[in-house]
C-alpha positions as CSV (number, residue, x, y, z in Angstrom):
1,M,-16.2,-28.2,4.2
2,R,-16.6,-24.6,4.7
3,K,-15.5,-23.3,8.6
4,V,-15.7,-19.8,8.9
5,I,-13.2,-18.6,11.8
6,E,-13.5,-16.4,14.7
7,R,-12.7,-12.9,14.9
8,G,-10.4,-13.5,17.6
9,A,-8.7,-16.5,15.7
10,F,-8.1,-14.4,12.7
11,L,-6.7,-11.6,15.1
12,Q,-3.7,-13.4,16.6
13,P,-0.7,-12.7,14.8
14,L,0.7,-15.4,12.2
15,S,4.2,-16.1,12.3
16,V,6.4,-14.7,10.0
17,P,7.9,-16.7,7.0
18,R,11.4,-16.2,6.7
19,E,14.0,-18.2,4.3
20,D,17.7,-17.9,3.8
21,V,19.2,-16.8,1.2
22,A,22.6,-18.6,0.2
23,V,25.4,-15.8,-0.9
24,P,28.2,-18.0,-2.0
25,E,29.8,-15.0,-3.5
26,L,30.7,-14.2,0.0
27,G,32.3,-17.4,1.0
28,E,31.2,-21.4,1.2
29,G,27.6,-21.4,3.8
30,C,27.4,-18.0,4.0
31,V,23.4,-16.8,4.2
32,I,21.2,-13.6,3.9
33,P,18.3,-14.3,6.2
34,V,15.1,-12.5,4.7
35,W,12.2,-12.2,6.4
36,G,8.2,-11.5,4.9
37,M,6.9,-8.4,6.2
38,T,3.7,-8.0,8.3
39,A,1.1,-5.7,6.7
40,G,1.9,-3.1,8.9
41,E,5.6,-3.5,7.8
42,R,4.4,-3.4,4.2
43,T,1.8,-0.3,4.4
44,R,5.6,1.7,6.1
45,F,7.8,0.2,3.5
46,E,5.3,1.5,0.8
47,Q,4.6,5.2,2.5
48,G,8.4,5.1,2.1
49,L,8.5,5.7,-1.0
50,L,6.6,9.0,-1.1
51,D,7.5,12.8,-0.7
52,K,6.2,15.1,1.7
53,N,3.1,15.4,-1.1
54,G,2.1,12.2,-0.4
55,K,3.7,11.2,-4.3
56,Q,5.8,8.8,-5.0
57,S,9.6,10.0,-4.9
58,A,11.4,8.9,-8.0
59,A,15.1,8.9,-6.1
60,K,13.4,6.2,-3.6
61,V,11.4,4.4,-6.0
62,Q,15.2,4.0,-8.3
63,E,16.4,2.4,-4.9
64,V,13.3,-0.1,-4.1
65,R,15.1,-2.6,-4.0
66,A,17.7,-1.9,-1.5
67,R,15.3,-0.4,0.4
68,L,13.5,-3.7,0.2
69,L,16.6,-5.4,1.4
70,V,17.0,-3.0,4.4
71,A,13.3,-4.1,5.5
72,C,13.7,-7.6,5.1
73,C,17.3,-8.7,5.6
74,R,17.3,-9.9,9.4
75,N,19.5,-11.5,11.7
76,D,17.7,-14.9,13.4
77,D,16.8,-13.0,16.3
78,G,15.1,-10.4,13.6
79,T,17.5,-7.5,14.2
80,P,18.0,-5.5,10.8
81,L,21.0,-6.3,8.8
82,F,21.3,-3.2,6.9
83,T,20.1,0.3,7.9
84,M,18.8,3.4,5.1
85,D,22.5,4.3,5.4
86,D,23.5,1.5,3.4
87,I,21.2,2.2,0.2
88,T,23.9,3.6,-1.5
89,A,26.3,0.6,-0.7
90,I,23.7,-1.9,-1.5
91,G,22.9,0.0,-5.0
92,Q,26.8,-0.7,-5.5
93,Q,26.5,-4.7,-5.1
94,R,26.2,-7.3,-8.1
95,A,22.7,-7.2,-9.5
96,D,22.5,-11.1,-9.3
97,V,23.2,-11.3,-5.7
98,I,20.9,-8.5,-5.3
99,E,18.1,-9.7,-7.4
100,R,18.2,-13.2,-6.0
101,I,17.5,-11.7,-2.1
102,V,14.9,-9.4,-3.7
103,N,13.1,-12.1,-5.2
104,V,12.9,-14.6,-2.0
105,A,11.3,-10.8,-0.2
106,Q,9.3,-10.1,-3.0
107,R,7.7,-13.9,-2.2
108,L,7.9,-13.6,1.6
109,S,6.1,-10.8,1.4
110,G,3.5,-10.8,-0.9
111,F,4.9,-8.4,-3.5
112,S,4.4,-9.2,-7.2
113,N,6.5,-8.7,-9.5
114,A,3.6,-6.7,-11.1
115,D,3.6,-4.4,-7.7
116,I,7.0,-3.8,-8.3
117,E,6.9,-2.6,-11.7
118,A,4.1,-0.5,-10.7
119,T,5.9,1.3,-8.3
120,A,9.1,1.8,-10.2
121,K,6.9,3.0,-12.8
122,N,4.7,5.7,-11.0
């Protein structure tokens, strides 16, 4: 059965998904809460990869994984765990640990692997 929703129902924000990602490398029971992005957050994230001329910044694209962690890793109350000042330090973390977290952030925010790869190539 097909049911067309009302405009007002669609415009009510849906809850943003979140998932704890285990980081046993930091100790037993350690997790990083990863939150999905809203459409507006995703737009700002993508715009944050552009330079002043509206073209993708090669330096920012190289940091796409670290930037995704900054955007999606938050405490239980929604407070960001990381800031843009942490980009370099995040980039020095073990790749397997970062990739585990990035994979969840991508999934919860609706990024496909192709989206991230296309961003990295541009």
